[in-house]
C-alpha positions in Angstrom: 45.4 131.0 -89.5 48.2 131.4 -92.1 48.2 132.8 -95.6 48.3 131.0 -98.9 51.2 128.5 -99.4 51.8 129.8 -103.0 50.5 132.7 -105.2 50.4 132.6 -109.0 51.4 135.8 -110.5 52.9 137.1 -113.7 56.1 138.7 -114.1 57.8 140.6 -117.0 61.4 139.6 -116.9 63.9 140.8 -119.5 61.1 141.4 -121.9 59.3 138.1 -121.4 56.2 137.1 -119.6 56.5 134.5 -117.0 53.8 133.0 -114.8 55.3 131.9 -111.5 53.8 130.0 -108.4 55.9 131.1 -105.4 55.5 131.5 -101.6 54.3 135.0 -100.9 57.2 135.6 -98.4 59.9 135.2 -101.1 62.0 138.1 -102.0 62.5 139.3 -105.6 66.0 137.7 -105.5 64.7 134.2 -104.5 61.8 134.2 -107.1 64.3 135.2 -109.9 66.9 132.7 -108.9 64.8 129.6 -107.6 61.6 129.9 -109.5 62.8 131.5 -112.9 66.3 130.0 -112.8 67.9 133.3 -113.4 71.1 132.8 -111.4 73.0 135.9 -112.7 71.6 137.9 -109.9 73.6 137.0 -106.9 72.9 136.4 -103.2 75.3 138.6 -101.3 74.7 140.1 -97.8 71.0 139.9 -98.1 70.8 142.9 -96.0 71.0 145.5 -98.8 74.6 146.6 -98.2 76.6 145.0 -101.0 74.5 145.6 -104.3 75.3 142.1 -105.6 71.5 141.4 -106.1 70.9 144.5 -107.9 68.2 144.4 -110.7 66.2 147.1 -112.5 62.6 147.5 -111.7 60.8 149.9 -114.1 64.5 151.1 -115.0 65.5 151.9 -111.4 68.2 149.9 -109.8 66.7 148.0 -106.6 68.2 145.6 -104.3 66.2 142.5 -105.0 67.1 141.0 -101.6 64.9 143.7 -100.0 61.9 143.6 -102.1 59.2 141.0 -102.0 58.5 139.2 -105.2 54.9 140.5 -104.8 56.0 144.0 -105.0 57.4 143.5 -108.5 54.3 142.0 -110.0 53.3 143.9 -113.1 56.5 145.8 -113.3 59.3 145.4 -115.8 62.3 143.7 -114.4 65.6 143.5 -116.0 68.6 141.2 -114.9 72.0 140.8 -116.1 70.7 137.9 -118.5 68.8 140.7 -120.4 71.7 142.9 -121.1 73.2 141.1 -124.0 71.2 141.1 -127.4 71.5 137.5 -128.3 75.2 136.6 -128.8 76.0 140.3 -129.0 77.2 141.7 -125.6 75.9 144.9 -124.2 78.7 147.7 -124.3 79.0 147.5 -120.6 79.7 143.7 -120.7 82.1 144.2 -123.5 84.1 146.9 -121.8 84.2 145.1 -118.4 85.6 141.9 -120.5 88.2 144.0 -122.4 89.4 145.9 -119.3 89.5 143.1 -116.9 87.1 145.0 -114.6 86.3 141.7 -112.7 88.3 139.2 -110.9 86.0 136.6 -109.3 83.0 138.2 -111.1 80.4 137.5 -108.2 79.8 141.3 -107.9 80.0 142.0 -111.6 76.1 141.5 -112.3 75.3 144.1 -109.9 77.8 146.6 -111.2 76.6 146.0 -114.8 72.9 146.5 -113.9 73.6 149.6 -111.8 76.0 151.2 -114.5 73.1 150.5 -117.1 70.6 152.3 -115.1 73.1 155.4 -114.9 74.0 155.4 -118.4 70.3 155.1 -119.4 69.7 158.4 -117.4 73.1 160.1 -118.0 74.8 159.3 -121.2 77.9 161.6 -120.4 78.7 160.8 -116.5 82.0 162.1 -115.4 84.3 159.9 -113.1 82.8 161.4 -110.0 79.2 160.6 -110.9 80.1 157.0 -111.9 81.8 156.6 -108.6 78.6 158.1 -106.8 76.3 155.8 -108.8 78.3 152.6 -108.2 79.0 153.4 -104.5 76.3 150.8 -103.3 78.1 148.0 -105.1 81.0 146.5 -103.2 83.8 144.4 -104.7 86.2 142.4 -102.6 88.7 141.3 -105.3 89.7 144.4 -107.5 90.4 148.1 -107.2 87.5 150.1 -108.6 89.5 152.0 -111.1 89.0 149.4 -114.0 85.3 149.3 -113.2 85.0 153.1 -113.4 87.1 153.1 -116.6 84.8 150.3 -118.1 81.8 152.4 -117.6 83.5 155.3 -119.1 84.5 153.3 -122.2 80.9 151.8 -122.6 79.5 155.3 -122.2 81.6 156.5 -125.1 80.5 153.6 -127.2 76.8 154.0 -126.3 77.1 157.7 -127.5 78.6 156.2 -130.8 81.9 157.6 -130.3 85.0 155.6 -131.3 86.5 154.6 -128.2 89.3 152.0 -127.4 90.5 151.0 -123.8 93.4 153.4 -122.8 96.7 151.8 -123.4 97.8 152.0 -119.7 94.6 150.3 -118.7 95.3 147.4 -121.0 99.0 147.2 -120.1 98.5 147.9 -116.4 96.9 144.5 -115.7 
């Protein structure tokens, strides 16, 4: 005897409610990408080792490849698509773009979401804390320095401080 083919559940994703029919064995990553069409969250290792699929669940970063969709029902989910405010980029997105903190960009959504969770909890993280918070996110293309600098720049801007990229960062590309 097998379980139901599909379940019908309600999700709250990026501030909007969605009713979704999905197979109960699907991960949150699969529900987001396949059933809700939110493809900003990326398939990576699917073993919880790379951080590419990171989303926020009730404000906490989780690896969506390791969470069943059913476990996220009734919780607030935020994906990279929910960072921008309409056409206005989130300060993290803006800083990543300005500093060239991505090459291929595949890992970037996971870094952005993880960094957002950090800055929501700690508005003044030092470089060591940023490195620690982002340690579960892997990038195969870039060095991590520009990523760390982008988080620092965004943190300053989120605190309302006037901040521009360091000249050596912009010219070091």
